[in-house]
Every structure is written in C-alpha cells, then in structure tokens.
VOGUDREN-760228 format. One record per residue (C-alpha): z, y, x; residue number from 1. Coordinates in nm, 4 decimals. Each point is the difference from the previous one (the first is absolute). Layout:
BEGIN
SITE        c3        c2        c1  num
SITE         Z         Y         X  NUM
...
# end
This chain:
BEGIN
SITE        c3        c2        c1  num
SITE    0.0413   -0.0293    0.0171    1
SITE   -0.1107    0.3653    0.1561    2
SITE    0.2972    0.1835    0.0995    3
SITE   -0.0969    0.3213   -0.1646    4
SITE   -0.2136   -0.0645   -0.3268    5
SITE    0.0167    0.2199   -0.2999    6
SITE    0.0500   -0.2080   -0.3183    7
SITE   -0.1166    0.0942   -0.3710    8
SITE    0.1062   -0.2002   -0.2802    9
SITE   -0.3503   -0.1716    0.0177   10
SITE    0.0502   -0.0685    0.3765   11
SITE    0.3217   -0.1469   -0.1526   12
SITE   -0.1148   -0.2332   -0.2055   13
SITE   -0.2859   -0.1351    0.2259   14
SITE    0.2276   -0.0420    0.2674   15
SITE    0.1202   -0.3817    0.1012   16
SITE    0.2797    0.0584    0.1179   17
SITE    0.1635    0.2333   -0.2230   18
SITE   -0.0818   -0.2428   -0.2568   19
SITE    0.1346   -0.3224    0.1461   20
SITE    0.3121    0.2581    0.0312   21
SITE    0.0100    0.0749   -0.3689   22
SITE   -0.0405   -0.3018   -0.1045   23
SITE    0.2613   -0.1309    0.2293   24
SITE    0.2258    0.2326    0.0794   25
SITE    0.2355    0.0109    0.3361   26
SITE    0.2234    0.2879    0.2008   27
SITE   -0.2695   -0.0674    0.3036   28
SITE   -0.2931    0.1334   -0.2443   29
SITE    0.2402    0.2851   -0.1436   30
SITE    0.0829    0.1881    0.2905   31
SITE   -0.3180   -0.0159    0.1399   32
SITE   -0.1756    0.1141   -0.3613   33
SITE    0.3514    0.2967   -0.0170   34
SITE   -0.1545    0.0943    0.3553   35
SITE   -0.2841    0.0475   -0.1148   36
SITE    0.0806    0.2008   -0.2941   37
SITE    0.2576    0.1812    0.2186   38
SITE   -0.3034    0.0862    0.2774   39
SITE   -0.1850    0.1566   -0.2893   40
SITE   -0.2876   -0.2766    0.0395   41
SITE    0.0666   -0.1022   -0.4052   42
SITE    0.1109    0.1608   -0.2548   43
SITE    0.3375   -0.1203   -0.1277   44
SITE   -0.1851    0.0296   -0.3854   45
SITE   -0.3420   -0.1861    0.0740   46
SITE    0.2880   -0.2743    0.2130   47
SITE    0.1472   -0.0749   -0.3107   48
SITE   -0.2794    0.0178   -0.2940   49
SITE   -0.1681   -0.2664    0.2796   50
SITE    0.3090   -0.2142   -0.0449   51
SITE    0.0029    0.0236   -0.3406   52
SITE   -0.3747   -0.1211   -0.0165   53
SITE    0.0306   -0.2824    0.1932   54
SITE    0.2519   -0.1044   -0.1890   55
SITE   -0.1359    0.0839   -0.3681   56
SITE   -0.3480   -0.1619    0.1436   57
SITE    0.1842   -0.3394    0.1394   58
SITE    0.1873   -0.0553   -0.2995   59
SITE   -0.1363   -0.0490   -0.3623   60
SITE    0.3413    0.0047   -0.2043   61
SITE    0.1231    0.3200    0.1108   62
SITE    0.1102    0.2089   -0.2380   63
SITE   -0.0651    0.4052    0.0985   64
SITE    0.2123    0.2332   -0.1392   65
SITE   -0.1170    0.4091   -0.1067   66
SITE    0.1961    0.1109    0.3441   67
SITE   -0.1714   -0.2387    0.2446   68
SITE   -0.3325    0.0645   -0.1997   69
SITE    0.0402    0.3729    0.0436   70
SITE    0.0879    0.0202    0.3642   71
SITE   -0.3367   -0.2039   -0.0020   72
SITE   -0.1785    0.1844   -0.1809   73
SITE    0.0711    0.3110    0.1648   74
SITE   -0.1228   -0.0909    0.3181   75
SITE   -0.3128   -0.1568   -0.1349   76
SITE   -0.0342    0.3144   -0.2805   77
SITE    0.0422    0.2484    0.3755   78
SITE   -0.3200   -0.1424    0.1878   79
SITE   -0.2227    0.0226   -0.3655   80
SITE    0.1304    0.2765   -0.1492   81
SITE   -0.2361    0.3151    0.1105   82
SITE   -0.3234   -0.2235   -0.0718   83
SITE   -0.2406   -0.0437   -0.2516   84
SITE   -0.0671   -0.3379   -0.1499   85
SITE   -0.3431   -0.0357    0.1485   86
SITE    0.1087    0.0974    0.3463   87
SITE    0.3594   -0.2590   -0.0842   88
SITE   -0.2732   -0.2505   -0.0494   89
SITE   -0.2323    0.0116    0.2986   90
SITE    0.3318    0.0159    0.2186   91
SITE    0.1792   -0.2817   -0.1600   92
SITE   -0.3362   -0.1610    0.0419   93
SITE    0.0043    0.0700    0.3717   94
SITE    0.3873   -0.1165    0.0854   95
SITE    0.1254   -0.3269    0.1016   96
SITE    0.1050   -0.2422   -0.2078   97
SITE    0.3305    0.0261    0.0958   98
SITE   -0.0182    0.3814   -0.1590   99
SITE   -0.1474   -0.1642   -0.2901  100
SITE    0.2328   -0.2579   -0.0652  101
SITE    0.2779    0.2989   -0.0129  102
SITE   -0.1598    0.1943   -0.2682  103
SITE   -0.0357   -0.3583   -0.1978  104
SITE    0.3364   -0.0433    0.0076  105
SITE    0.1188    0.3227   -0.1166  106
SITE   -0.2561   -0.0398   -0.2854  107
SITE    0.1081   -0.3372   -0.0672  108
SITE    0.4024    0.1232    0.0317  109
SITE   -0.1089    0.2426   -0.2701  110
SITE   -0.1593   -0.2763   -0.2606  111
SITE    0.3585   -0.1572    0.0621  112
SITE    0.2025    0.2854   -0.1262  113
SITE   -0.0002    0.0812   -0.3942  114
SITE   -0.3696    0.1589   -0.0613  115
SITE    0.1133    0.2813   -0.1623  116
SITE    0.1870    0.1465    0.3083  117
SITE   -0.2015    0.2704    0.1606  118
SITE   -0.0873    0.1071    0.3087  119
SITE    0.1748    0.3366   -0.0296  120
SITE    0.2762   -0.2045   -0.0645  121
SITE    0.0659   -0.1837    0.2925  122
SITE   -0.1271    0.3064    0.2218  123
SITE    0.3369    0.1735   -0.1187  124
SITE    0.2382   -0.2443    0.0171  125
SITE    0.2973    0.1081    0.1715  126
SITE    0.0514    0.0363    0.3909  127
SITE    0.3658   -0.0865    0.1049  128
SITE    0.0579    0.3350    0.2293  129
SITE   -0.1544    0.1500   -0.3351  130
SITE    0.2975   -0.1085   -0.2180  131
SITE    0.2062    0.3661   -0.0816  132
SITE    0.3365    0.0384    0.0119  133
SITE    0.2104    0.0232   -0.3087  134
SITE    0.0556    0.3247   -0.1664  135
SITE    0.3924    0.0553    0.0757  136
SITE    0.1529   -0.0362    0.3010  137
SITE    0.3513   -0.2120    0.0222  138
SITE    0.2651   -0.0147    0.2135  139
SITE   -0.0070   -0.3995   -0.1036  140
SITE   -0.2297   -0.2640    0.1273  141
SITE   -0.2364    0.0145   -0.1695  142
SITE   -0.2227   -0.3205   -0.0807  143
SITE   -0.2956    0.0718   -0.2276  144
SITE   -0.2459   -0.2625   -0.1525  145
SITE   -0.3630    0.0168   -0.1132  146
SITE    0.0645    0.0592   -0.3480  147
SITE    0.1907    0.3097    0.1749  148
SITE    0.3636   -0.1264   -0.1895  149
SITE    0.2421    0.1120    0.3059  150
SITE    0.3612   -0.1841    0.1084  151
SITE    0.1966    0.2719    0.1707  152
SITE    0.2587   -0.1932    0.2185  153
SITE    0.2962    0.2124    0.0956  154
SITE    0.1206   -0.2567    0.2975  155
SITE   -0.0129    0.1564    0.3209  156
SITE   -0.2137   -0.2917    0.1045  157
SITE   -0.2068   -0.2335   -0.1924  158
SITE   -0.1365   -0.3505    0.0461  159
SITE   -0.2771   -0.1027   -0.1908  160
SITE   -0.1843   -0.3267    0.0421  161
SITE   -0.3665   -0.1167   -0.1622  162
SITE   -0.0381   -0.3721   -0.0506  163
SITE   -0.3574   -0.0939   -0.0127  164
SITE   -0.0521    0.0787   -0.4059  165
SITE    0.0608    0.3366    0.1173  166
SITE    0.3749   -0.0325   -0.1931  167
SITE    0.2377    0.2370    0.1503  168
SITE    0.3315   -0.0526    0.1222  169
SITE    0.2179    0.2787    0.0269  170
SITE    0.3485   -0.0107    0.2149  171
SITE    0.0423   -0.3055   -0.0955  172
SITE    0.0137    0.0323   -0.3757  173
SITE   -0.2427    0.1925   -0.1598  174
SITE   -0.3243   -0.1900   -0.1283  175
SITE   -0.2750    0.2141   -0.0545  176
SITE   -0.2887   -0.2114   -0.1792  177
SITE   -0.3498    0.1118    0.0574  178
SITE   -0.1642    0.2571   -0.1666  179
SITE   -0.2223   -0.2362   -0.2952  180
SITE   -0.2656    0.2485   -0.0466  181
SITE   -0.0605    0.0400    0.3448  182
SITE    0.0030   -0.3699    0.0936  183
SITE   -0.2588   -0.0639   -0.2634  184
SITE   -0.2128    0.3159    0.1630  185
SITE   -0.2883   -0.0722    0.2107  186
SITE    0.0899    0.3372    0.1850  187
SITE    0.2201    0.0131    0.3366  188
SITE    0.3515    0.0932   -0.1371  189
SITE    0.2588    0.1702    0.2880  190
SITE    0.3591    0.0469   -0.0724  191
SITE    0.2397    0.2695    0.2813  192
SITE    0.2389    0.0176    0.1416  193
SITE    0.2060    0.3434    0.0715  194
SITE    0.2220    0.0518    0.2576  195
SITE    0.2059    0.3197   -0.0085  196
SITE    0.2078    0.1638    0.2490  197
SITE    0.2889   -0.1643    0.0769  198
SITE   -0.0922   -0.3621   -0.1294  199
SITE   -0.1626   -0.3214    0.1455  200
SITE   -0.1769   -0.2611   -0.1373  201
SITE   -0.0896   -0.3597    0.0765  202
SITE   -0.3377   -0.1687   -0.1768  203
SITE   -0.1229   -0.3332    0.0580  204
SITE   -0.3422   -0.0211   -0.1651  205
SITE   -0.1804   -0.2724   -0.1798  206
SITE   -0.1790   -0.0979    0.3087  207
SITE    0.3479   -0.0625    0.2066  208
SITE   -0.0582    0.3456    0.1846  209
SITE    0.3260    0.1545    0.0469  210
SITE    0.0537    0.3570    0.0365  211
SITE    0.2862    0.2721    0.0889  212
SITE   -0.1036    0.3255   -0.1241  213
SITE    0.2018    0.2643    0.1251  214
SITE    0.1396    0.3036   -0.1788  215
SITE   -0.2549    0.2656   -0.1631  216
SITE   -0.2948   -0.2578   -0.0112  217
SITE   -0.2651   -0.1679   -0.2581  218
SITE   -0.1407   -0.2754   -0.0321  219
SITE   -0.2656   -0.1238   -0.2304  220
SITE   -0.1127   -0.3184   -0.0308  221
SITE   -0.1209   -0.2828   -0.2266  222
SITE    0.2374   -0.2072   -0.1389  223
SITE   -0.1938   -0.3424    0.0515  224
SITE   -0.3004    0.0154    0.2994  225
SITE   -0.3250   -0.1146   -0.1715  226
SITE   -0.3083    0.1742    0.1895  227
SITE   -0.0472   -0.1287    0.3767  228
SITE    0.1412    0.2873    0.1985  229
SITE    0.4067    0.0328   -0.0729  230
SITE   -0.0146    0.3643   -0.0505  231
SITE    0.3846    0.2725   -0.0055  232
SITE   -0.0044    0.3773   -0.0129  233
SITE    0.3185    0.1446    0.1937  234
SITE    0.0987    0.3408    0.0517  235
SITE    0.2947    0.0113    0.1698  236
SITE    0.1340   -0.2684    0.2797  237
SITE    0.0104   -0.3806   -0.0550  238
SITE    0.0624   -0.2990    0.2101  239
SITE   -0.2562   -0.2524   -0.0644  240
SITE    0.0701   -0.4072    0.0499  241
SITE   -0.3627   -0.1128   -0.1208  242
SITE   -0.0323   -0.3424   -0.1188  243
SITE   -0.2823   -0.1715    0.2063  244
SITE   -0.3390   -0.1000   -0.1973  245
SITE   -0.2549    0.0232    0.1636  246
SITE   -0.2256   -0.0151   -0.2641  247
SITE    0.1237    0.3286   -0.1520  248
SITE    0.0872    0.3313    0.2588  249
SITE    0.3076    0.1927   -0.0869  250
SITE   -0.1186    0.4082   -0.0192  251
SITE    0.2552    0.2656    0.0062  252
SITE   -0.1714    0.3439   -0.1100  253
SITE    0.1705    0.3051    0.0796  254
SITE   -0.2848    0.2371   -0.1328  255
SITE   -0.1139    0.1093    0.3701  256
SITE    0.0984   -0.3538    0.1452  257
SITE   -0.0545   -0.3805   -0.0671  258
SITE    0.2082   -0.2737    0.1770  259
SITE   -0.1633   -0.3224   -0.0188  260
SITE    0.1762   -0.3587    0.0483  261
SITE   -0.0116   -0.3576   -0.0860  262
SITE    0.3551   -0.1265    0.0966  263
SITE    0.1908    0.2681    0.2360  264
SITE    0.2913    0.2195   -0.0344  265
SITE   -0.0491    0.3892    0.0575  266
SITE    0.1479    0.3613   -0.0765  267
SITE   -0.1944    0.2876   -0.1732  268
SITE    0.1332    0.3410   -0.0395  269
SITE   -0.2033    0.1894   -0.2114  270
SITE    0.2048    0.2852   -0.0922  271
SITE   -0.1511    0.3046   -0.1849  272
SITE    0.1942    0.2877    0.1343  273
SITE   -0.0585   -0.1475    0.3353  274
SITE   -0.2699    0.0630    0.2565  275
SITE   -0.0729   -0.3306    0.1239  276
SITE   -0.0285   -0.3365   -0.1099  277
SITE    0.0449   -0.2611    0.1776  278
SITE   -0.0217   -0.4273    0.0335  279
SITE    0.2356   -0.1957    0.1922  280
SITE   -0.0911   -0.3919    0.0889  281
SITE    0.3098   -0.1849    0.0058  282
SITE   -0.2273   -0.3999   -0.0149  283
SITE   -0.2885   -0.0996   -0.0625  284
SITE   -0.3027    0.2122    0.0003  285
SITE   -0.1449    0.2799   -0.1978  286
SITE   -0.3106    0.2254   -0.0230  287
SITE    0.0272    0.3713   -0.1018  288
SITE   -0.2973    0.2112   -0.1169  289
SITE    0.0922    0.3404   -0.0988  290
SITE   -0.2810    0.2132   -0.1958  291
SITE   -0.1603    0.1862    0.2701  292
SITE   -0.0973   -0.3631    0.1596  293
SITE   -0.1585   -0.1060    0.3655  294
SITE    0.3146    0.1202    0.2545  295
SITE    0.2362    0.0619   -0.2601  296
SITE    0.0220   -0.3923   -0.0929  297
SITE    0.1867   -0.2809    0.2576  298
SITE    0.0939   -0.3319   -0.0187  299
SITE    0.3957   -0.0305    0.1434  300
SITE    0.1363   -0.2454    0.1303  301
SITE    0.4044   -0.0697    0.0408  302
SITE    0.2333    0.3006    0.0816  303
SITE   -0.2246    0.2495   -0.0705  304
SITE   -0.0686    0.3245   -0.2138  305
SITE   -0.2964    0.1474   -0.1115  306
SITE    0.0817    0.3774   -0.1070  307
SITE   -0.2547    0.2303   -0.1952  308
SITE    0.0444    0.3621    0.0019  309
SITE   -0.2052    0.3027   -0.0517  310
SITE   -0.3078   -0.2173   -0.0312  311
SITE    0.1090   -0.1398    0.3756  312
SITE    0.1383   -0.3657    0.0828  313
SITE    0.1901   -0.1632    0.2584  314
SITE    0.0809   -0.3391    0.0667  315
SITE    0.3226   -0.0417    0.1876  316
SITE    0.2616   -0.3043    0.1170  317
SITE    0.3185    0.0495   -0.1635  318
SITE    0.3197   -0.1632   -0.0509  319
SITE   -0.0144   -0.1140   -0.3504  320
SITE    0.3976    0.0256   -0.0681  321
SITE   -0.0244    0.3565   -0.0324  322
SITE   -0.2466   -0.0346   -0.2836  323
SITE    0.1043   -0.2276   -0.2228  324
SITE    0.3661    0.0211    0.0353  325
SITE    0.0195    0.2133   -0.3154  326
SITE   -0.0132   -0.2962   -0.2312  327
SITE    0.3402   -0.1089    0.1869  328
SITE    0.1500    0.2844   -0.0530  329
SITE   -0.0102    0.1585    0.3705  330
SITE   -0.2353    0.2790    0.1439  331
SITE   -0.0626    0.0339    0.3494  332
SITE   -0.1805    0.2449    0.1594  333
SITE   -0.1513    0.1107    0.3115  334
SITE   -0.0981    0.3505    0.1094  335
SITE   -0.0809    0.0997   -0.3517  336
SITE    0.0263    0.3730   -0.1298  337
SITE    0.3154    0.0418   -0.1536  338
SITE   -0.2223    0.1402   -0.3384  339
SITE   -0.1436   -0.3355    0.0032  340
SITE    0.3363   -0.1789    0.0067  341
SITE    0.1002    0.2229   -0.2993  342
SITE   -0.2840   -0.0517   -0.1481  343
SITE    0.0439   -0.3929   -0.0365  344
SITE    0.3347    0.0661   -0.0867  345
SITE   -0.0315    0.2120   -0.2774  346
SITE   -0.2517   -0.3174   -0.1388  347
SITE    0.2603   -0.2232    0.1005  348
SITE    0.3411    0.1244   -0.1464  349
SITE   -0.1777    0.2169   -0.3215  350
SITE    0.1024    0.3403    0.0768  351
SITE   -0.1168    0.3707    0.1088  352
SITE    0.0264   -0.0139    0.4423  353
SITE   -0.2170    0.2348    0.1635  354
SITE    0.0125    0.2234    0.3380  355
SITE   -0.0783    0.3088    0.1477  356
SITE   -0.3377   -0.0156    0.2045  357
SITE    0.1651    0.0269    0.3220  358
SITE    0.2753   -0.2844   -0.1010  359
SITE   -0.2626   -0.1739   -0.1060  360
SITE   -0.1524    0.0062    0.3584  361
SITE    0.2260   -0.1830    0.1777  362
SITE   -0.0206   -0.3804    0.0888  363
SITE    0.2648   -0.2790   -0.0343  364
SITE    0.0556   -0.3678    0.0775  365
SITE    0.2327   -0.2110   -0.1538  366
SITE    0.1113   -0.2538   -0.3013  367
SITE    0.1023    0.0796   -0.3354  368
SITE    0.2280   -0.2279   -0.2603  369
SITE   -0.1523    0.1512   -0.3230  370
SITE    0.2618   -0.1661   -0.1772  371
SITE    0.1718    0.2979    0.1261  372
SITE    0.1221    0.3432   -0.1595  373
SITE   -0.3254    0.2004    0.0613  374
SITE    0.2646    0.2706    0.0568  375
SITE    0.1422   -0.1820    0.2528  376
SITE   -0.3581   -0.0199    0.1745  377
SITE   -0.0570    0.3288   -0.0075  378
SITE    0.3403    0.0588    0.1765  379
SITE   -0.1082   -0.2242    0.2722  380
SITE   -0.3245    0.2059    0.0564  381
SITE    0.1927    0.2943    0.0116  382
SITE    0.2612   -0.1557    0.2520  383
SITE   -0.2698   -0.0745    0.2816  384
SITE   -0.1735    0.2519   -0.0340  385
SITE   -0.0243    0.3957   -0.0550  386
SITE   -0.0691    0.0196   -0.3755  387
SITE    0.2543    0.0248   -0.2661  388
SITE   -0.1065   -0.0762   -0.3811  389
SITE    0.1023    0.1613   -0.3695  390
SITE    0.0357   -0.1663   -0.3336  391
SITE   -0.1551    0.2642   -0.2505  392
SITE   -0.1121   -0.0986   -0.3587  393
SITE   -0.0338   -0.3475    0.0248  394
SITE   -0.1656    0.0369    0.3048  395
SITE    0.0864   -0.0761    0.4139  396
SITE   -0.1847    0.2802    0.2386  397
SITE    0.0365   -0.0768    0.3777  398
SITE   -0.0276    0.3471    0.1906  399
SITE    0.0101    0.0638    0.4123  400
SITE    0.3565    0.0967    0.0689  401
SITE   -0.0438    0.2222    0.3264  402
# end
C-alpha cells in the first residue's frame, strides 16, 4: 500500500485491505486506518460510511435504522447535490463498480424504510451536537429524556446505569422506563445529563462504556447505540473508559474536536469558558480531529496530551494523574496560573471565585483535597503567596497583597 496515498470513499470501497478489515476488524487494522485518518489521508466521514456500506452489502438480513441511512445518504447526496440528472447519469455510468454499489445500497435501504418517508425527512433528522439545552437552568443534576421530560436530582452526585435495552437505573433506586414513543420512532433519539457547578455524575452507557462527568458539564447520548458509530456530545469535562468494540468506534464530539476510540481510557476537557480544549490519553489509542483538520489532528499514545487553543494545536507528554485526579476528588496542578486554578475550583465547588488580573498571572504547583472547605483552600494560597481574599455577595475575590 502506498505510504502517502489519499483515499476517497470510492477508493476505500475498492481497496482490498480495507474491505478485509471491514469484514474482519482487528486492533492492528484499526490502528493503521486511524493513523491514515489522523494524517488527513482519509476523512472520518468517508471511513465510517465505507465501513457501513461494506457491512450492509455483505448482510442480507441487516436492518437499517433511519440514523444509519441518514448518515450514509448525506454523504452520497453531497456528491450529487449540484449536478443535473443527465450529468449525474453520465458520471454514474463512468464510475467504478464500488461506487455503483454504494448508490445501490442507499436506494435498497430506502426501499426497506416506510415508503412515505421522504428524503427531506431524512435530511431533517437531528444530529447529536444540535440537541438543544432545556429552556431553564437548574442547580440540580438534570436528566433530560428524548421526550423532553426532565428528572432533577438534588444529590451532590448521581450514579446512572443504562442496560442494553436503554432502561436507566438512577442512584440504585429509581428505574426510568424508556420513552415508549421514542422506542417506536425510527429517528435517532438522545438523552442528556446536565451537571451544574458543584455536582458530579457517573454514567454507564448501554454499551458498557463508563463516563465520569465533572462539574459544569453536559453530555448528550442515545439511550441505546444503534448506528455503526457510537457518538456522544460533550460540553465540560469527562473521563471516559470506552467499552471495546472494533466494529463500532466510540466518538466524543465537543464542537471543535472529535475524539475517536474503540477501547481505551482518556480525559476530555472542553469547557465553554476556557480558551483551550484538551485530550489526555491514559490507555489504548485515540485519534483527534478538529474542525480545521490537517496539522490540527493527531493520533495519541498513552501519556500524551493534545491541546487546541486559538486554532493552534500541540502534542506533549504529561503525567496523566494530574488530569484525571479530579474524579477522585483531588486537584493536582503544576506551574499553573492562579486564574485557571480558581476557575476550576469555581466549577468544582459551585461558587463564584475570581481574581484581579495581576494576581491571576501568579503560578502555583501543588495538590488540593477538593473535599476540603473552599475557604480553607483560599487561605492556603494567601499563606504561600502575596495574595489575599475577600468574601462579598456570595463570591470570593483574590487580590494582590502588597
């Protein structure tokens, strides 16, 4: 195989090594194709679509969900949208057998769906990153179901466990049945967990993947994964232990990044109010793609961090404990600006902590037990640096103490 070869969708469907991998996935093949994706030699979208097409064409009994079809159709449609029918027919006649199979697969799938379902309806299907927030904010942990019913939890933490049927057990007590209407719908459905400041949540998804959500975070996910790719959408911070499934990659979307894995553990930090987003890999391997692609994409090895800030990316070796200790109630920081430390503490404790610009530039290294009272933590900073703090209107303000 050529070292620098670029792959289109048609190329993938004609490539013997790809077809062999699609029919018999294995870790080595997954790593090799993920490397090509990270290097920009094949797009994630074409890769996923080609996997779906190969599995579809090699299974007479495969049922097709609307979500899977929508993903595949959108890729095909983007190639023909601007072409007139006569020109399309000439192009179709000249393309490879593999490309013809792709179009045929889409139309066969269309016939399997309800005939009254139009292409406009397929195109209008919701995308996971477009699921809206509920209209009202809350100080409670919120679980928003696909029918917009909302369950509020006043506890400081929540433990949510889904089984493979999409039924959720919450805090070992409350059983939430799946929404009957969404079960009957062919459209993809999504639930949300919204974690406010000062709260934390553990979530076990229907496929066995485990996710720890930090304070001020939001996760959008399907109650049951049905498509060829397992996707979730994250705002905030999460530690993820992916259940291994070589046939279905697991993708964490943040709006400007996509982190793809098949079985691994990693941390994603993507807070709206922070300039940088990052991925830290603990075990396994992940590929990261960004909206800008190219040089801002990478494949990570354990103990590496990918950071994206102001459209620029960096890859470095780190001590992973520093980035995942929060889930154990410990905050480790090294040569970090006070402004960032206080911002993280504000999220974790659920209180407003700010600092004057000069104080915010001071750098600290250390380790905090987050179960400690926040005022005691701030007193520790004032005892080790020329800063002081004051408590006003339910907020803490740090300033230089010259």
